N, C-alpha and C positions, 0 to 999 in steps of 0.2 A: 650486631643488629640484624634482624631477619631480612632476607632479600625478597623482593617480589618483581614481577615482570609486567609491563604494560604492552600489550599487543594492539597495534593499530593497523587495521586494513583500511587505507584512506578511502573515504566515501564508498562504503560497501554497496549501497544501492546503485552508485555510479558504475561499479565493477559489473554488477548484474546487467545493467543496461548495455554496457559495452560488449558483454558476451552475446547479447541478443542482436547487436548491430556491429559485427567486426569491421564492416566497411567504413565505420566512422573513425577509425584509427587516424590520428594526425589532426583531427578537427577539434575545436572547442565543443565540449559536450556538457550538458547539464540535465539533472533530474528535476522535473517540475512537479508540483502538487496535483495538477490536473491538466487535461487537454484543453487549455484555454490560453489566449494571448495574454490574459491578465493573471495567469497562475504565478504563484510564488516559485522562485528558484530555491531548491532545497540543497543540492550538492552540485559541485562543479569540479572539472579536472584541472590540472596544472595549466593546460593550454588556454582554458577559459580565464583562469586568473591572470594570465598575461594581458588580457584585454580589460582587466579590472571588473570582470564579471564575478560577483560574490554572492553567496547564499543570502536570501532575504530580499533581493530585488525582484521586480516583476519581469516576466518573460519578454514583454515588449521592450523594456529598458534594456535587457540583455541583448536583444536583437539589434537595437540601435548601436550598441558597443561593438558587435561583430555579426556581420551578415552571414558568416559561415557557421554560426552556432547550430549544433544539432541537440535536440532535446526530446525527452520522452518521460513516461510515467512508470514507476515501478510499484507494484501492489504491496500492501503491508504483509500479506501471507507469503509472498516471495521473499521479502527481507527476513521474516521470522523463520522460514525454513532454512535459509542460508545461515542464520545466527545458530540455529540448533545444530546444523552440520559442523560448523567451525568449533562450537563448544565441545561437541563429542570428540573431535579430533585433538583439541588442546588438552583433554583429560589424559592423553597418552604421555604428556609431559609434566602434569601436576594433577593431583587428585582434587584440588580446590580451584575452580575456575569461576569467575564472576564476570558475565557479560553486562555491559553498560545498558541500563534501561533507557537513557536519554539519547545515546548516540550509537546506533548500530554500527558494528565494526570495531568497537573498542572493548578490550577484555583485560582483566587482571588475573594473574596467576601467582599462587603462593609458592615460594621457593624453599620453604622450611623443610629440611631433612633430605634435600635432593643432592647434597654435596657428594655423596658416595655414588651417585648415578652418573654425574657429569663431572668432568675434570675441573671445570671453573664455571663462573656465572656467564662468561662469554660464550663458552661451549654450549650451555643450556639455551642461551638466546639463539645461537645459530641452528641448534636442533629444532627449535620451534619454527623458525623460518623455513627450514627444509620441509618440515611436516606439513605446513600450510601450502607450500609450493606444490606439493603432490596433489593437493585438492584444486589447484589452479588459481590460488590467491597469493598475491605478493604483499607481504606484511612488513611493518617496521616494528621491531621488538627492542625495548629498552629495559634493561635489568638494573634496578636501583633500590631505593630504600623507602620512598613515600609514594603514595597513590597519585597525588597531583603532580609531583615533580616528574615522575616517569611519564605520566600522561602528557604534560606540556612538552617535554623533549620529543616524545614520539610523534606528536602532532605537528611539530615544527620542522622535523627532519625533511630535507628535500629529496627529490627523486634520485639525485646523484650520490647521496650519502650511502654508507654501508646499511644493509638491511638490519642488522643488530648491533647494539652497543651496550656495554656494561660499565657502570660506574664503580670506582674503587672506594669512594668515600661519599658521605652525605654532603659535605661542603662542595665537592666537585659537582654533584647533581644539582644543588641549589644554584650554583653559578651559571651553569648552562641553561637551567630552566628559566632564569630571569631574563634571558635573551630571546625567549620564544615570542613570536609575533602574536598580538592579540587577536588578529583577524582569523587565526587558525584554531582558536581555543573554545569555540562554541558560544561566544557571546551573542546575545540578540542583536539583530541588525541596527537598531536605532541607537542604543548606548554605545555599540562598537563605533558607529560613525561619529557620534558626539565626542567620544574620548579621542578619536583620531584628530578631530578639529582642534583639541587642546594639546596635541603633541604627545598623547599617551598611546604609544603603539606597541610597546613590549610588555611582558609580564612584570618585569622589574619596574617600569614606570607606573603600572597599575598598583603594585604593592606599595609604592611610595605614597599613594593617596590615602587619606584617613578613612577608616571603615565607617565611621559615623556619618561623614559627609557623603559617601557613596550611597548609603542607605536613604539618606534624605533626598539626594538629587535623583537617584535612579530607583528602579524597582528591586524587589527582593532577590531575583536570580543574580543580579550583579553583586549585591552584598554577600550572597552565599558563595559565589565564586571567589571573592576576596578572602572570606574566612577559610575556605578550603586551601587556596594557594598559600596563605600565610601560616597555616597550621593552627589557627584559632579554632577551627572545627575539625574534628577527626572522626572518620568513619571506618570501621573495621571492614576487612574483606568479607563480602557476603556471597559465598559460592552457592551456585544452584546445584541441587541434588540431581543426579542422573535419573531420568524417568525410567521406570521399569518397563521393559519391552513386553507387551502383551501379544504374543504370537504363538501360533501352533501350526502343525502341518499334519496332513493325513494322506497316506498312499493308498489308493484304491486297489482292490484285489485284481481288477482288470479295467482297462480303459473304457469309459462309459460316456455316452452322450444323452442319457435319459435325465431330463431336467429334475423331475421330482426326486429321483434317487440322489442326484448331485446336491440338491438342497438339503435333503436329510442328512447327508454326510457333512455338509457345512454346518448345520445346526449342532452336530456333535463337537465341532471345533469352537463354535461361538458360546455355547452355554457355560463352560468353565471359565472362559475369558470374561464374560459379562459378570460372573460371580466374583471374580477378583476385582473388577471395577467397582461392583457394589460395595465390596469391603472397604474401598477407599472413598465411598460416597460420591462416585462419579458415574456418568453415563457415557455411552459410546457416541462420539460426535462424528467418527469416521471409520470406515472399514477399508483396509487396503488388501485386495485379494489377488493373489497370483495363481493362475491356472496353468499347470504343467500339462502340455498336450501330447498326444501321440497320433501322427508322427511328431518327433521332438520340436517343440516350439513353446513359447511362453506368452500368455496374455495377461495383462495387468488392468484391473478395474478399481476405481475409487468410488465408494458409495458413501453418501452423506445423508442421514435421515433428517427429517424436518426439525426434530428436537433430540437432545441426547437420549439415546435408547437404553432402556434397562432390561429389555427382553429381546430375544433373537427374532421374533416374528416380524416387526416392522422392517428390520434390516433384510431378512430373507425375502419379503415381498418386493423390496427395491431391487434385490439381486435378480429375482425371477423376471421383473420387467426388463432389466438390462440384458439378460441372456436370452430371453424368449425371441427377441427379434434378430439376434446375431450370435447364436451359440457357435463357438469356433470350431467345434468338432469334438472328438473323444478326448476326455479329460483323464489323465493318469494320476495326478496328484494335485492337492490344493493347499495353499499357504495363506492363512488369515492373520492379519495384525489389526488390533483395535487401538484407536487413540481416544483417550478419555477427556472429559471436562467435568468440572464440578456441576452438580445438579442444581437447578433453580429450586429454591425452597418450596415454591408452589407445586413442584413435581412430587415432593415427598410428604406433602401435607395430607391428612386424612380426609378433611372436608374442604372443598373449594367451591367458590361461587361460580356459577355457570354464566358467562357474559351472553349478551344478545347475539353477538357474532362469534362463531366458533373458529377462532384463529388457529387452533391446533389442527382442525380438519382441513382448513385452507393450506396450512403449511405441509400437511401430509400430501395433499393433492399436488403442491408444487414440487415436493421431493419425488413424487412418482413421475412427474414430467421430466425432471432432471435425470432420473434414472433411465427413462426410456429414450430421451432424445439428446442427452448430453448436459454437461454442467452449464453450458452457455445458453440453454434453451429458455431460461427464466431471467428476465432483466427488468430493470426499472430506470426511469429517467431521473437524474439528479440535477438540480438547478446549480449553475455555476456562473461566474462572472464572464460575460461575453458581450461584445459590442453589437453583434447581429443577433436576431432571433434564433437562427439556426445554430449559433454558437453558445447560446445561453443554457444549454443543458448537455449532459452526457449520459450515455447508456452504461450501466454498471450491473454486474451480476446481483441478483436478489436472492440472499440466503434464506430469509424468513421474513414473514409479515409481522409487524408490531401493531399494538393497539394505537389508533390515531387519537390525537388530542387537539383541542382548539386552544388558542392563546387566551389569556385571562381577559374577560370582558367581551369576547367575540361570541355573539349568539349563533346558534345553528340557523341555517338558511330557512328551515321551516318556521323558526321563531321570528325571522325577519319579515318574510313576505308570503310564505307558503308556496313559493315557486323555486325550482332549482336554479343554481347559478349557471351562467353561460360557460361553455368550454370552448377554448380556442385550440383547434387542431392544426398542427404544423405539418406541411408535406415533407417528405424526405428530401425532395429536391424541388425547388421552385419551378412551376410550370410556366413556360413562355406563352403569353397571350397575344404576342404581336400579330399572329395570324387571325385574330378574332377581334378586331377593333372597328369601331365605326366613328366617323367624325361627327362631333356635336359642337354646338356653340360654346366658345370659350376654350376650345382645344380638343385633344384626343381623349375619348372616354372609353374605358374597357367594357367588354361584354364577354362573359363566359358562355360558350356554346351549350354546355349542359344545363346552365341555370336560366338561360333566356336573357332578354334585354335587361339592363339595370334600370332601377327605378329611382334610387337615391344613393348618395354617398356622403361619408363623413371624413373630413381630413383637410389638408395633408398633415401627417405626423412625420417630421423629417428626421432621418438618421444619416449623419455624415461623419467622416473621419477616415481611418485607415491609412493615414499618410505614412505609417511605419512600414507598411507593405505595398499597398496600392490604394489610391483614393476611392472612396465610396460616398455616393450621395443617392439616398433612396427617399422617396416620398410615399408614405403609407396611407392607405384609405380603407375604410370599412364600407363595403358596397352592399346594398339590399337589392337583390334581383326581383323582377316582377313575379317570379314563381315563388318567392319567399326565401330563397337561399341568402345567407349572410356570408359574403366573401371577404377575405383579408388579402388585399393586393397592394403592390407598390410599383412605382415608376422608377426605373434605374436611369438616371440622367447620364451616366457614363456610357451605357450601351444603347440609351434612347429606346427602351422597350418596356412594355408592361409585363409583370409577372404575378402569378398567383402564389402567395405564401401559404395560404391555408383557408380554413373555414371557421365560422363560429356557430356553435349548436347550443 
C-alpha cells in the first residue's frame, strides 16, 4: 500500500504573528479576524488552549478567560506567501505536494517511489522536519496510509511528542487516529461545542455516530468530515504544479544612473516575459525588481499595476514614478521577475461597453500614487463590529476600485428626494470641549468655538458597556450651531467632560 505523509505546521498564521512579536513568548496568543473586540478568534497557541480559549469564540470572550491574551491580525497575502514558500521547500522531499485549501499549514506528500532515496518512512519524515526547520518552521510529520488518518494524528500530537512519526500498518494508524480530540480537527465551533455536550470528544466517538443522523442534525461540513474520516468518501492526492519562474537579468555595460536608459533596458527584460505570460493567458499582477548598484548594494522594489498588465508600458510608467523621486545611484545590473494572474474575460474581449465612470482610469491613478508614495498610500475604511463609533471601522489597503451597486429595491438618492444624503465625518481623535462650555438651564451645554453658540440639539443617544476592559457611558447628541454647522458630540460621564466626535455634512 502506497505511503503518504501529512505535514502540519500548527496554526501557521499564529507562527507568522509570533515572528512579528517575539516578546509574546510565554503568553497566550491568538490570531483574530480583525482589529476589533468583537472579532472572531481564528487560531490559538497551546498556552491559550490551557485557558480554554478555542477558535471560533469572540475576542472579548477570550479576554475574559485570560487577561494576558495577546492577539493580532495576519493578512491573507502573508499566509499565501508562507504557504508558497513551504510548498517549494517540500518539493525537495516529494515531487507531488498538496497544500490544504481550507487549513493553511497542512500539506500532504506522496511517498510513492521514494524508498530508494530514504532508508525508511521514518527517515523520510525526519528529513522533512529538518528541511522545514531550516526555514524556521517547526512541523509535525506523520507518515501513514490514508489522508484523514495521518491528518488526525498530526493535528492531535502534543508539543512534547516527537516531530515525526511513521506507522507500520493501516490498523495501527486507525487505532491512534480514533483517539484524536475533536477540538483539534477543524470542526466548526457550534457543532464542536454541541457534540462536546453529548460526550463526543474524540474522533472514535464521532465515527460511532450514524452518518444520516449527523447530516440531519448538523450542516454539510460535519457530514462531509464523517465521510472522510470513515473512508466513505475518498479524495485522491491533488498536488499543485510548481509555477514557472518568469525572471530575467541584464548586466549593463557600465553603471548608469540615467533613468530613460534604465527604463529602456528594463523594457528589454519585460517584453519576452510578458509574451510568456500571454501564452498562458495571464497578465502581470506584480513586478519584483532588484537593482544591483555600484558601489555594491542592492535595492528591491515591488510594483503592482492597477490591473493585470499585458504590455510593458503601464509597468514602466510605475517604475519611472518610483525611481524619479529616489533613484538610488548608479545601476550595474537589473533582475526582473513577473508574477502572473488569469486575465479577466473583459480584458480580452474585442468590444466592451464603456461605463459612465472609467474605473480603469481611476485604478491607474491609484497605482501611480502607490508607485510614487508607497504601497500604504491608498487605503479605505472597512466597516467592522465595534462597540464605539471610532472602533466600528478599520483602515485597510485599497488594491483597486470596484463598480458600486445598491441593494435590491433601494433607490438612488436622486430618485428619492433630489438631495444628497448626509455624511457623518469622524475625527481621528475626539476633541475635548471642556474648555468651551457655557452653563444653560437644565445643565451644561456644549459650544464649539469655531461654530459659534449652539441653537438646538437632538439626543441623548446612550452608549454604555465596556465592562470587559473599563466601563464606558457616553451620551451622544446632534447639535445645530447658529452658524449652521451640525456637530456630533457626546458627554462622557466617567470623565465628566464633553467631546466632539465629528460633524455632519
